[in-house]
Each structure stands twice: as structure tokens, then as C-alpha cells.
VOPA-220044 format. One record per atom (N, C-alpha, C, CB): residue in three letters; x, z, y. Coordinates in steps of 0.02 Angstrom, whole numbers, plus 50000, padded with zeros to 5 digits. Glycine has a CB too. Layout:
N
ALAXZY;...
//
This chain:
321
MET481784939945725;MET482444939745726;MET482734941445650;MET482674944545781;LYS483194937545630;LYS483484938645563;LYS484154941945571;LYS483544932045524;TYR484334945945520;TYR484964949545523;TYR485444948345457;TYR484794957345531;LYS486124948245467;LYS486484946245414;LYS487164949945423;LYS486524938645411;LYS487514951745367;LYS488144955445369;LYS488684950045393;LYS488324958845295;LEU489074951845440;LEU489654947645468;LEU490214947545419;LEU489914950445538;GLY490114944345363;GLY490614942945312;GLY490684949445270;GLY491314940745345;LEU491144949645226;LEU491204955545176;LEU491324962245214;LEU491834954245124;ASN491724961845267;ASN491964968145296;ASN491574969745365;ASN492774967545308;GLY491224964945390;GLY490934965945455;GLY490274969445454;GLY490854959545490;PRO489994971845513;PRO489374974945516;PRO488794970545512;PRO489334978445574;GLU488134973445503;GLU487534969345495;GLU487354967945575;GLU486894973545449;ILE487204961145585;ILE487064959345653;ILE486494953845655;ILE487714956845688;SER486234953045708;SER485754947145720;SER486104940945712;SER485424947145790;THR485744935945686;THR486044928845676;THR486104924845743;THR485584924545625;VAL485724926745787;VAL485814924145854;VAL486084929945898;VAL485144921245883;GLY486694928745932;GLY486964934045974;GLY486944931146048;GLY487724936245950;PHE487284934946089;PHE487284933046158;PHE488034932446179;PHE486874938346202;GLY488114925846206;GLY488794923946231;GLY488884926246300;GLY488924916446228;ALA489454929846318;ALA489394932346391;ALA489954929746432;ALA489394940246395;TRP490154923846419;TRP490664920146465;TRP490254918146523;TRP491024913546429;GLY489684914746512;GLY489294912046570;GLY489044916646625;GLY488734908746545;ILE489074923146608;ILE488804928346655;ILE489384931446693;ILE488404933946617;SER489994929046681;SER490614932446707;SER490664931946779;SER491254929546676;GLY490374926746809;GLY490524925346883;GLY491054920746896;GLY490694931246918;ARG491304917946842;ARG491864913646853;ARG491844908046796;ARG492564917946853;ASP492034902646818;ASP492034895846771;ASP491454892846753;ASP492334896846708;TRP490864895946776;TRP490214891646758;TRP489824891246824;TRP489714895246696;GLY490114890546880;GLY489714889846945;GLY489514896946965;GLY489044884946937;ASN489054896447009;ASN488814903347038;ASN488414906546990;ASN488414902747103;THR488394913446990;THR488014917546951;THR487714923046991;THR488404919846898;ASP487264926946963;ASP486934932646996;ASP486924938346950;ASP486224931047020;ASP487224943546967;ASP487324949146923;ASP486644952246907;ASP487794954346954;ASP486194952646943;ASP485514955746929;ASP485194950546877;ASP485024956647002;ASN485204944846882;ASN484944939446832;ASN485344941046764;ASN485094931146861;SER485994941346770;SER486424941646714;SER486184948346671;SER487234941946740;ARG486094954046710;ARG485894960146675;ARG485204958746638;ARG485834966346727;ARG484744956246679;ARG484094954346650;ARG484154950246584;ARG483704950346700;ALA484644945746584;ALA484704941146527;ALA484914945246469;ALA485204935346540;ILE485414949646478;ILE485604953846423;ILE485074958346397;ILE486154957746442;HIS484724961346444;HIS484154965646423;HIS483624961346379;HIS483794968946491;ALA483514955546407;ALA483004950746370;ALA483274949546298;ALA482924943246410;ALA483914948246288;ALA484204947446229;ALA484134953646182;ALA484874945746241;LEU484304959246209;LEU484214965746161;LEU483494966846154;LEU484564972646191;ASP483044965446201;ASP482304966646186;ASP482034962146132;ASP481874965646248;ALA482394955946121;ALA482164951446071;ALA482474952746007;ALA482284944746089;GLY482884958045995;GLY483164959945932;GLY483894957945925;GLY482764956945879;VAL484214954645976;VAL484934953445973;VAL485354959745967;VAL485154949846035;THR485754959945921;THR486254965645912;THR486984963445916;THR486144969145843;PHE487124958245936;PHE487834955645937;PHE487914951646008;PHE487984950445869;ILE488484954946044;ILE488684951846105;ILE489404950046100;ILE488554956146164;ASP489564943746124;ASP490254942146121;ASP490514940246192;ASP490364936346071;THR491094943646202;THR491344943446269;THR492164942046270;THR491154950546304;ALA492504943146315;ALA493214943346325;ALA493434947546385;ALA493464936446333;ASP494044949246379;ASP494274953646439;ASP494404949246495;ASP494944957846424;VAL494554942346489;VAL494734937746541;VAL494104935046575;VAL495154932046512;TYR493504935946544;TYR492924933146568;TYR492734937046638;TYR492364933646511;GLY492814933346696;GLY492764936746759;GLY493274942146768;GLY492084939646767;PHE493884942046737;PHE494334946646742;PHE494064953446735;PHE494664945746799;GLY493734954646677;GLY493424961146658;GLY492674961646680;GLY493824966946690;HIS492444957146718;HIS491714957646753;HIS491224957246692;HIS491534950846811;SER491334952446650;SER490814952746598;SER490804958446553;SER490854947146559;GLU491334961446536;GLU491304967946500;GLU490944973546540;GLU492004970346483;GLU491114973446598;GLU490764978546642;GLU490024977646652;GLU491074978546711;LEU489814971946653;LEU489094969846651;LEU488734972846588;LEU489044961946651;ILE489084971246531;ILE488884973646465;ILE488764981046466;ILE489394971946413;ARG489294984246486;ARG489284991746491;ARG488734994546532;ARG489904994046521;GLN488584991246590;GLN488044993446631;GLN487354992446593;GLN488064989546698;VAL487234987046564;VAL486594986246527;VAL486594991646471;VAL486524978646497;LEU487094992746432;LEU487104996846374;LEU486945003846394;LEU487764996546338;ASP487275005746454;ASP487135012446475;ASP486445013746493;ASP487525014246529;GLU485975008546497;GLU485305009846511;GLU484885008646441;GLU485065005146571;ARG485175008246384;ARG484835006846324;ARG484795013246283;ARG485175001346288;SER484325014546250;SER484295020246200;SER484635018546134;SER483545022146186;ASN484715011546121;ASN484895009446056;ASN485615007146059;ASN484415004046029;ARG486005009246111;ARG486745006646119;ARG487085006546053;ARG487185011246169;LYS487085012246015;LYS487465012745952;LYS487295007145910;LYS487355019145914;ASP486745003945915;ASP486564998045863;ASP486864991645884;ASP485754996845856;ILE487144990845951;ILE487424984745973;ILE488134984245954;ILE487364984046047;VAL488334978345921;VAL489024976745907;VAL489324972445959;VAL489094973345842;ILE489854973945989;ILE490214970146042;ILE490884967246019;ILE490344974646103;ALA490934960746025;ALA491564957746007;ALA491894955446066;ALA491484952345959;THR492544957746081;THR492874954946139;THR493544951646117;THR493004960646193;LYS493914949546162;LYS494524945846152;LYS495084947846196;LYS494404938846161;ALA495694946046177;ALA496274947746219;ALA496814942046210;ALA496574954946198;GLY497304941446253;GLY497804936846249;GLY497944932046302;GLY497694933846197;ASN497484932246351;ASN497624928846416;ASN497714933846464;ASN497074924146439;ASN498354934946487;ASN498474940646531;ASN498334938946603;ASN499174943046523;PHE497724941046621;PHE497454939746690;PHE497674944846744;PHE496694939646687;TYR497964950246718;TYR498124955846765;TYR498514954246825;TYR498464960946731;PRO499044949946813;PRO499434948046880;PRO499004944146933;PRO500074943346862;TYR498454941546914;TYR498044937946960;TYR497464941446995;TYR497794932546926;LEU497454948246973;LEU496884952247008;LEU496984952347087;LEU496874960146979;GLY496414951547111;GLY496434951647188;GLY496564944247217;GLY497044956747213;GLN496644939547174;GLN496774932947201;GLN496184928747192;GLN497364929747168;LYS496094923047227;LYS495604919047215;LYS495764912647183;LYS495304918147270;HIS495374911247127;HIS495494905847087;HIS494794902047068;HIS495874908347024;LYS494794895547076;LYS494154892647063;LYS493914892646988;LYS494194885747088;THR494474891646951;THR494324893246879;THR494884898146848;THR494294886346836;THR494814900946797;THR495254905446765;THR495964903046749;THR494964907646706;PRO496504905346776;PRO497164903046755;PRO497314905146686;PRO497684905646801;ILE497794901546653;ILE497974903046586;ILE498714906546583;ILE497934896346543;ASN498694912446556;ASN499374915346554;ASN499404919146481;ASN499494920746621;ASN499634915646437;ASN499664918146367;ASN500114923446359;ASN499854912946320;ASP499844929246332;ASP500274934246316;ASP500044938346253;ASP500344938446375;TYR500294937146193;TYR500084939846129;TYR500604944946103;TYR499994934046079;SER500994947446143;SER501454952446132;SER501074958646106;SER501844953746194;VAL501424963246070;VAL501154969346047;VAL500944973846108;VAL501684972846002;LYS501474974046154;LYS501394977846218;LYS500674975746252;LYS502054976046269;HIS500654969146269;HIS500014967646307;HIS499364968846268;HIS500004960346329;LEU499384966546200;LEU498804966946165;LEU498504974146158;LEU498924963946101;GLU499004979046155;GLU498834986146149;GLU498544988046217;GLU499474990746128;PHE498894985946275;PHE498624987746338;PHE497964984346348;PHE499094986246393;ALA497894978446333;ALA497254975146343;ALA496654978146304;ALA497324968146326;ALA496894980246242;ALA496304984146204;ALA496094990546238;ALA496524986146129;GLU496594994046267;GLU496455000146296;GLU496004998846363;GLU497145003846310;GLN496204993546397;GLN495794991746455;GLN495054990046441;GLN496104985846489;SER494924986346383;SER494274984446365;SER493874990346346;SER494284979546311;ILE494204995146310;ILE493875001046290;ILE493685004946347;ILE494275004846246;LYS493985004946399;LYS493805008846462;LYS493205005146498;LYS494455009446513;ARG493264998746502;ARG492744994846539;ARG492114994846500;ARG492984987546553;LEU492174994946433;LEU491524995646390;LEU491275002746384;LEU491634992946317;ASN491775006946394;ASN491565014246386;ASN491395015546312;ASN490925016046433;VAL491835014346270;VAL491785015446199;VAL492365019046172;VAL491705009246163;GLU492295021846117;GLU492905025046087;GLU493365020546051;GLU492725030346041;ALA493065015146027;ALA493435009945988;ALA493085003745996;ALA493495011645914;LEU493414997545996;LEU493104991245996;LEU492874989145933;LEU493534986546020;ASP492264986845932;ASP491934985045865;ASP492354979045832;ASP491114982645876;ILE492524974645875;ILE492924968345851;ILE493404966245909;ILE492414961845831;LEU494024965445895;LEU494504962745947;LEU494784956545914;LEU495104968045967;GLN494654951045948;GLN494914944345930;GLN495484941545968;GLN494394939745935;LEU495994938245931;LEU496514934645971;LEU496184928646003;LEU497124932545927;HIS496294927846070;HIS495874923546106;HIS496204916546108;HIS495734926346178;SER495994912446054;SER496224905346048;SER496934904346060;SER495864901146095;PRO497434907546024;PRO498134906146031;PRO498224899445999;PRO498594911745999;ASN498794896046022;ASN499024889645990;ASN499414890545933;ASN499384885746034;SER499524886045898;SER499874885745836;SER500534889745837;SER500004878545818;ASP500934888745889;ASP501634891845893;ASP501494899345895;ASP502064889345959;ILE501044901645932;ILE500894908745939;ILE500614911745875;ILE500394909745996;LEU500224907645837;LEU499984910145773;LEU500514911345719;LEU499504905445748;GLU501084907545725;GLU501594908045681;GLU502054914445693;GLU501974901745687;ARG501974916945754;ARG502354923745762;ARG502104929845730;ARG502384925445832;ASP502484935045725;ASP502294941245686;ASP501934945245736;ASP502934945445654;GLU502054945045804;GLU501764949945852;GLU501044950745853;GLU501954948345919;PRO500684945045865;PRO499974946145869;PRO499674949245808;PRO499634939845881;TRP499844947945750;TRP499574951245689;TRP499794958545681;TRP499794947345625;MET500434959145707;MET500714966445700;MET500294970745754;MET501584966745717;ALA500124968545815;ALA499694971745858;ALA498984973245832;ALA499664968045916;LEU498674968245798;LEU498034969645765;LEU498134975245717;LEU497754963445729;GLU498604975345673;GLU498704980245623;GLU498794986645655;GLU499274978745579;ARG499174987545706;ARG499304993745739;ARG498724996445772;ARG499824993145784;LEU498284991745804;LEU497664994345833;LEU497144996945777;LEU497354988545878;LYS497154993445723;LYS496714995145670;LYS496985003045649;LYS496754989145604;LYS497485003245629;LYS497775009845608;LYS497715015045651;LYS498425009345595;ALA497735013645718;ALA497645018845774;ALA496955020545789;ALA497945016545838;GLY496475016445754;GLY495765017945760;GLY495445015245830;GLY495685025845753;LYS495875011145863;LYS495685007445925;LYS495155001945915;LYS496315004145955;ILE495224998245863;ILE494824992845844;ILE494554994145771;ILE495224986345850;LYS493914992245759;LYS493584992945692;LYS493694987045650;LYS492854993945699;HIS493704981145683;HIS493824974945649;HIS494254970245684;HIS493214971845635;ALA494694966445650;ALA495154961845678;ALA494874954845677;ALA495804962045641;GLY494984950845728;GLY494674944345731;GLY495184939645762;GLY493994944345772;TRP495034932645750;TRP495424927545772;TRP494924922445799;TRP495884924745717;SER494974920445865;SER494544915045895;SER494974908745890;SER494314916745974;VAL494804904145847;VAL495194898145834;VAL495174893445889;VAL494964894645773;GLN495764890845906;GLN495824886645963;GLN495414879845950;GLN496574885245977;SER495034877646003;SER494654871446000;SER495004865845972;SER494424869446064;PHE494734861845930;PHE494994856145891;PHE495604857545852;PHE495144850645934;GLN495754863345835;GLN496284864445785;GLN496034868345730;GLN496884867845814;GLU495404867445711;GLU495054870745656;GLU495414869145585;GLU494294868345657;THR495574862945582;THR495944860645517;THR496664861945522;THR495854853145501;ALA496924860745579;ALA497714861545575;ALA497964868445572;ALA498064858445635;THR497514873245588;THR497764879845584;THR497414883945531;THR497704883145649;ALA497024880645486;ALA496594884245433;ALA497074888445390;ALA496164879045384;HIS497714886445379;HIS498124889345336;HIS498304896845360;HIS498704884945329;ILE498174897645418;ILE498274904645454;ILE497824909745424;ILE498114904445532;LEU497254907645410;LEU496714911945371;LEU496954913945301;LEU496034907845363;ASP497234908845270;ASP497544910345201;ASP498094915945204;ASP497874903645170;ARG498494914845256;ARG499054919645266;ARG498844926945286;ARG499514916845322;HIS498324927445331;HIS498144933445358;HIS497444935345338;HIS498214933145428;HIS497164933145284;HIS496464934645269;HIS496334942445251;HIS496234930145209;GLU496834945745235;GLU496734953145221;GLU496694956445284;GLU497304956245179;LEU496934954445338;LEU496914957545405;LEU496304955545445;LEU497534955745444;ILE496184948645443;ILE495584945545479;ILE494984946945445;ILE495634938245488;ASP494584950145484;ASP493934951145465;ASP493394945845488;ASP493754957545487;VAL493534942845543;VAL493124938345578;VAL493494932945607;VAL492754941645628;ILE493234927045608;ILE493424920845644;ILE492984918845690;ILE493524915645604;GLN493124916045752;GLN492634913245795;GLN492874905645800;GLN492584917245869;VAL492344900845793;VAL492474894445783;VAL492024889545834;VAL492354893245709;ARG492344885145856;ARG491994879645895;ARG491594875045848;ARG492514875445935;TYR490954875145851;TYR490574871045800;TYR489834869745823;TYR490574874945729;ASN489694862945827;ASN488984861445846;ASN488894854345814;ASN488854861545931;LEU488284852545827;LEU488004845645801;LEU488534840245812;LEU487304843445840;LEU488914840345863;LEU489334834345876;LEU490074835645858;LEU489274832145951;GLU490184841845844;GLU490914843945836;GLU490944848445767;GLU491194848445906;ARG491024845045715;ARG490984848645652;ARG491584848145605;ARG490404846145617;GLN492174848745640;GLN492814848445608;GLN492934855045564;GLN493364847545662;ALA492564859845585;ALA492614866445545;ALA492424865645470;ALA492144871945576;GLU491964861045456;GLU491724859845392;GLU492234857845344;GLU491224855045395;GLU492794854245371;GLU493284851645324;GLU493674856445286;GLU493724847645356;VAL494004861345313;VAL494444865645281;VAL494264872845299;VAL495144863945298;LEU494154873845359;LEU494104881345380;LEU493494884845356;LEU494104881945456;PHE492904882045358;PHE492304885245329;PHE492374886645253;PHE491694880845341;PRO492624881245214;PRO492764883045138;PRO493314889145130;PRO493074876045097;THR493704889045177;THR494184894745169;THR493904901045185;THR494784893845210;ALA493524901245240;ALA493094907345261;ALA492674909745202;ALA492604905545324;LEU492344905045169;LEU491874906745115;LEU492254909645060;LEU491474900845090;LYS492904906645041;LYS493324909244991;LYS493474916244997;LYS493904905744989;TYR493654918745061;TYR493844925845071;TYR493284930045098;TYR494424926345118;GLY492654927545110;GLY492184931645133;GLY492244933645210;GLY492194937345091;THR492554929545244;THR492764930845318;THR492124929645360;THR493394925545344;GLY491974933945401;GLY491354933345451;GLY491564926945495;GLY491244940945502;VAL491034923945515;VAL491044917545555;VAL490584918145617;VAL490814911345508;ILE490874917945673;ILE490544918145739;ILE490554910045765;ILE490964923645793;VAL489984907145777;VAL490004900845802;VAL489964900745876;VAL489494897045773;ARG490424897245914;ARG490404897145987;ARG490334889946008;ARG491054900446018;ILE490204888746077;ILE490054882346098;ILE489474879246060;ILE490644878246092;PRO488984881946035;PRO488464878945996;PRO488014873446036;PRO488024884545969;LEU487994874446095;LEU487604869146137;LEU488014864846178;LEU487124872246184;LEU488684864646166;LEU489144860046193;LEU489064860946273;LEU488984852446166;PHE489174867246298;PHE489064868946364;PHE488424866846398;PHE489574866646400;GLY487884866646356;GLY487284865246385;GLY487004857446367;GLY487384866546461;LEU487504854146349;LEU487304846746337;LEU486794846246282;LEU487924842246319;LEU486814850546228;LEU486434849246174;LEU485734852846186;LEU486804851446111;ALA485644855446238;ALA484974857846257;ALA484604852246294;ALA485024864346302;GLY484924846646299;GLY484604840646329;GLY484564840846405;GLY483914839946302;LYS484994845446432;LYS485034846646509;LYS485324841046548;LYS485454852846525;PHE485784837046519;PHE486254833146562;PHE486164825546543;PHE487034835546552;ASN486334821446594;ASN486384814246580;ASN487014812146619;ASN485694809946603;ARG487144805646615;ARG487744803046640;ARG487854804146715;ARG487754796046625;SER487314805646751;SER487414806746822;SER487554814346836;SER486784804246863;THR487524818346787;THR487674825946802;THR488364827046829;THR487604830446735;VAL488304831046884;VAL488944833046924;VAL489044839846923;VAL488924831146996;PHE489684842446909;PHE489854849546907;PHE490274851146968;PHE490214851446842;GLY490234857346988;GLY490604859847046;GLY491324861447027;GLY490254866047076;ASP491764861747077;ASP492444863647072;ASP492564870447035;ASP492714863947142;ASN492034874747039;ASN492134881047007;ASN491804882246941;ASN491944885947050;ASP491684875746907;ASP491334875546844;ASP491854871646796;ASP490574871646851;HIS492034875146743;HIS492504871946695;HIS492204865946656;HIS492744877146646;ARG491584864246669;ARG491284858446635;ARG491424852246672;ARG490544859246627;LYS491704852746736;LYS491934846946781;LYS492494843346737;LYS492254849646859;SER492904846646698;SER493374843246654;SER493184843246580;SER494034846446662;ASN492814848246556;ASN492644847946492;ASN492064843446471;ASN492534854046473;LEU491654842246519;LEU491154837246515;LEU491284832246574;LEU490434840446519;SER491824828946573;SER491974823446626;SER491514818346610;SER492724820446626;PRO491484813546659;PRO491054807546647;PRO491184803746578;PRO491174802446706;GLU491864802846569;GLU492034799446510;GLU491784803346443;GLU492794798546511;LYS491884809746446;LYS491774813846384;LYS490944814646383;LYS492224821846389;MET490684814846437;MET489964815446431;MET489624809346404;MET489674816946497;ALA489904802946427;ALA489604796846397;ALA489674796846319;ALA489944790446428;GLY490254798846293;GLY490284798946220;GLY489854803846186;GLY490944800146200;TYR489804809646210;TYR489394814946181;TYR488684812746187;TYR489494821846214;LEU488474810646242;LEU487724808046247;LEU487574802146202;LEU487554805646322;ARG488024797346185;ARG487904792146139;ARG487834795546069;ARG488484786746143;ASP488234799946039;ASP488194803145988;ASP487554807045976;ASP488714806645987;PHE487404810846034;PHE486874815146029;PHE486154810946021;PHE486894819846092;SER486174805346046;SER485584800746039;SER485444799445964;SER485724793646077;LYS485944799745926;LYS485824797345852;LYS485364803045821;LYS486584796445806;TYR485364809045849;TYR484924814945818;TYR484234814645842;TYR485204822045836;GLN484084809945882;GLN483324809945903;GLN482814809945853;GLN483174804345942;PRO482934805745799;PRO482444805945744;PRO482324812045718;PRO482624802045694;PHE482804816245712;PHE482834823445686;PHE482394827845739;PHE483674826345680;PHE482554827645796;PHE482214831745846;PHE481454829545850;PHE482584831045915;ASP481304823245836;ASP480604820645837;ASP480264823545773;ASP480574812245839;LYS480614825545726;LYS480234828245667;LYS479974835245680;LYS480694828445604;TYR480304838145736;TYR480064845745744;TYR479904845745821;TYR480714852145720;PRO479354843345842;PRO479094842845912;PRO478944850145939;PRO478414838145914;ASP478824854745896;ASP478664861845920;ASP479284865745942;ASP478324865945863;TYR479854862745934;TYR480494866345953;TYR480914862345995;TYR480894868245893;SER481254865646042;SER481694862646089;SER482304860446054;SER481854867346144;TYR482664855946097;TYR483274853446078;TYR483814859546065;TYR483494848546133;ALA483764863946112;ALA484204870046108;ALA484074874246043;ALA484094874646171;GLN483464875846029;GLN483294879245972;GLN483484875845909;GLN482624880345972;LEU483404869445897;LEU483554865745842;LEU484324865145835;LEU483214859245847;SER484704863745901;SER485414863745896;SER485684870245868;SER485694862445961;LEU485434875445895;LEU485694882845876;LEU485574883445804;LEU485314889145916;ARG484954881245776;ARG484834882145709;ARG485284878345660;ARG484164880545697;PHE485484872545681;PHE486014869345645;PHE486634873845627;PHE486234863445685;CYS486864877345679;CYS487464880445685;CYS487494886545625;CYS487534883045763;ILE486894889945626;ILE486854895345574;ILE486514893345507;ILE486484901345602;SER486384886945497;SER486104884645436;SER486684882745392;SER485624878945446;HIS487324883045414;HIS487934881945370;HIS488064887745333;HIS488554880245409;PRO488184887945263;PRO488274893645227;PRO488834898345250;PRO488344891845162;ALA489344895545289;ALA489874899645305;ALA489754903545368;ALA490474895845310;ALA489274901545403;ALA489114904345473;ALA488654909845472;ALA488824899045518;HIS488804914845510;HIS488394921645514;HIS488064922145579;HIS488844928145505;VAL488324920645632;VAL488054921645700;VAL488194916345748;VAL488304927745728;VAL487774914545792;VAL487904909145840;VAL487824912545907;VAL487404902745832;ILE488284911145957;ILE488264914946020;ILE488144909946081;ILE488944919046030;PRO487524908146089;PRO487384903946152;PRO487414908946209;PRO486624899946150;GLY487584905746270;GLY487544909546328;GLY486924909546357;GLY487984907546373;GLY486724913446401;GLY486124913446437;GLY486144916846506;GLY485624916346396;LYS486044912846561;LYS486084915546627;LYS485414918746642;LYS486274910246679;THR484884916746615;THR484244918946635;THR483834922446573;THR483864912746664;GLU483384925546586;GLU482904927946532;GLU482564922446500;GLU482374932646560;LYS482344917946535;LYS481984911846502;LYS482484908446448;LYS481764905946561;GLN483104907446468;GLN483624904046423;GLN483644908646362;GLN484384903046459;VAL483774914746370;VAL483854919246312;VAL483204919146263;VAL483984926846339;GLN482624919446292;GLN482014920046255;GLN481964913346217;GLN481384921546303;GLU482174907746248;GLU482154902046209;GLU482644901346155;GLU482204896746250;ASN483204904246165;ASN483804903746114;ASN483654907446047;ASN484474906946146;VAL483374913746057;VAL483304917846001;VAL482824915345946;VAL483094924246023;VAL482384910745970;VAL481904907945920;VAL482304904845855;VAL481454902145956;ALA482874902745875;ALA483264898845822;ALA483364902945757;ALA483974896645851;SER483424909545764;SER483594913545710;SER483024913245660;SER483734920645732;ASP482424911945678;ASP481904911845632;ASP481634905145610;ASP481394915445658;LEU482064899645619;LEU481924893245597;LEU482274891845535;LEU482074888345646;ASP482254896745489;ASP482734896145425;ASP482334891745375;ASP482934904045389;PHE481754889145394;PHE481444884045345;PHE481754876945354;PHE480634883445357;ILE482154877045402;ILE482554870245414;ILE483214871445385;ILE482644867945495;PRO483364867445325;PRO484004868045291;PRO484564864545324;PRO483954865545223;PHE485164865845306;PHE485774862745329;PHE485764855345314;PHE486374866045299;ASP485494853645254;ASP485484846545234;ASP485004842045273;ASP485304846045162;ALA484554845445314;ALA484074841645353;ALA484504837945410;ALA483484846545382;PHE485034840745431;PHE485454838345482;PHE485954833145462;PHE485774843745509;THR486184833045405;THR486794829645383;THR486744822045384;THR486954831845314;LYS486134819245375;LYS486014811545379;LYS486164809145449;LYS485244809545359;TYR486124813545495;TYR486244811045567;TYR486934812345595;TYR485744814545615;SER487344814545553;SER488054816945565;SER488444810945598;SER488414819445493;THR488804812045650;THR489214807445687;THR489964808245668;THR489114808445764;VAL490074812045623;VAL490764813745604;VAL490904811045534;VAL490884821645606;
//
């Protein structure tokens, strides 16, 4: 496992982390908490020191599972946890929903409340990183979200402030980093072999300011692990039913096939390992956060950290963008 500082202001972390949305018990089909805890343990055993979650994942359940695992670890102080806030799920507690409802609330009042609740669920004195959870452009133009992060930092409730960039808005909202780079320590970005818009403006801007970059959706919800085909069907309780609809799946699979010559060059490594390697081979990226529902998936994913003999340029000739 390789380690890198998360930008100029961030902590040193493993270059492969653990994305904890998939273990939340919501939005990814059925999950098993025992398997989820074992998956987190497997990641930490392999040297992972970075976990990314959000308060809304499972309505707090993801954070609670992370705490349960860390309570059993002797190296808890070495693990960096990044969480998110801004989707106010609290009115929906006790209700049944097939997938998570959206209820944007980036007010100072809610973000401060949400941070306090995450602190309690994670059983920490302060959050390592709190990220605004993919707000749209109208919200980003308001003062309140940034005021909340400033207040939480000054109060010692969060150590680092972050912004999870809304999917497919990487270029349109890049100016926000110019405006708030002194406050924003870390950004989280949708980036993978088939979705490389972040390279246009956002990554150069992050490099300019030394902003830490977390890469999410690195396997495109599992597609880049080679798991799916045009016949794949997702359940009603799985967000991929819409995010990987048959129409989208067909286009993604067509573009993915163009990388086959690249994968053929490295037969000792899986599609998932090579796809993850791509994400952290970009100079702007510091950590990639694949999900893992099982120990086996986690053990496969972490190998990508050590494939640093594959340079970023090795991927570019196959680009579909």
C-alpha cells in the first residue's frame, strides 16, 4: 500500500481508500452487516487508512458500521474518515423508501446539526473531513454552506473542509474552487476511465491550489470491473436501475470495449485493479474510494495502490472523451 498527503493541508492517507455507500443497507440492493464489517476490517488489515462515507448513507447506518469496526481496532487514531452533509434525511427516519429521497438543506443550522450527529455516530471529538454533499450550482452560489464550514472549523468540530462536486458539473462549477480555495481543503470528484471531464478545468485548478482530490465512482458502479453486460438487471432498491439503465449501459459498454487492448497488456491484473489504477495515476488525484461489500472485493481493490509502474499516459490513447 502506498501513502500520500491529501493535498497541501490534508492528512497522509492510503492512495486506495474504502467507499462506504455500498454497505449502507440502502440504494445498492440487499446488504449484510456482518459481511460489511468484515469488508472494512479487510481494508484496514490491507493498510487502508481512509474511509469515505456520508450521513445520509443508510440514514446514518454507514457511519455506525464504521464506528463499530473502529471500536475493535487498536489503530483507530490512524484512520481518517471523510463524511458528508447536506441531504436532510431526518424527516424520513422511520419511513420505508426503496432508495434515498433527496431533501437538500445546506443552511448553517442544518449543517451544524448534521455535523454534531455525525460526530456522535462516529464517536469522535471532531470530524476529520466534512464535505458538502454534491450541492447544485444555485446552492454553491449561496453564502450559507461556506459560512457553515467556516464556523465548524473555527469551533473545532471539523479538521478539514471539503466539497463533493456534483456529478457532470466538474467544469461548470470549477470556478467555485477559485472562489473558496482558502477554505476548501479537499474536493471529491466523479472520475473514471469513461468519465474524464474533471481533467478539463477542475484538476488543473486543484493542482494550482494544492487541493486534495478524492476520486469517487471509479468503477462506474461496478461496470468497469467487467461485471455487467447488456442483460444485467438491477432491483428496485438499487440506484443502478436508473444510473445504469439499459440505454446508458449500452453506451458505457461500447466505450469500455475500446480499452480492451490496454487490459490485454496487463493480463496479471483484473479490470477493477487497472481501472482503479487509472484514477490515481492522474497527478491531481490523491485517493480513490471504491466500495466493497465483501472481503474478496476489498482485497482485489487494494492492489491498485501498488501498480504505480503504470503511468497515466498509458491510458490516454484509449480515451473515449
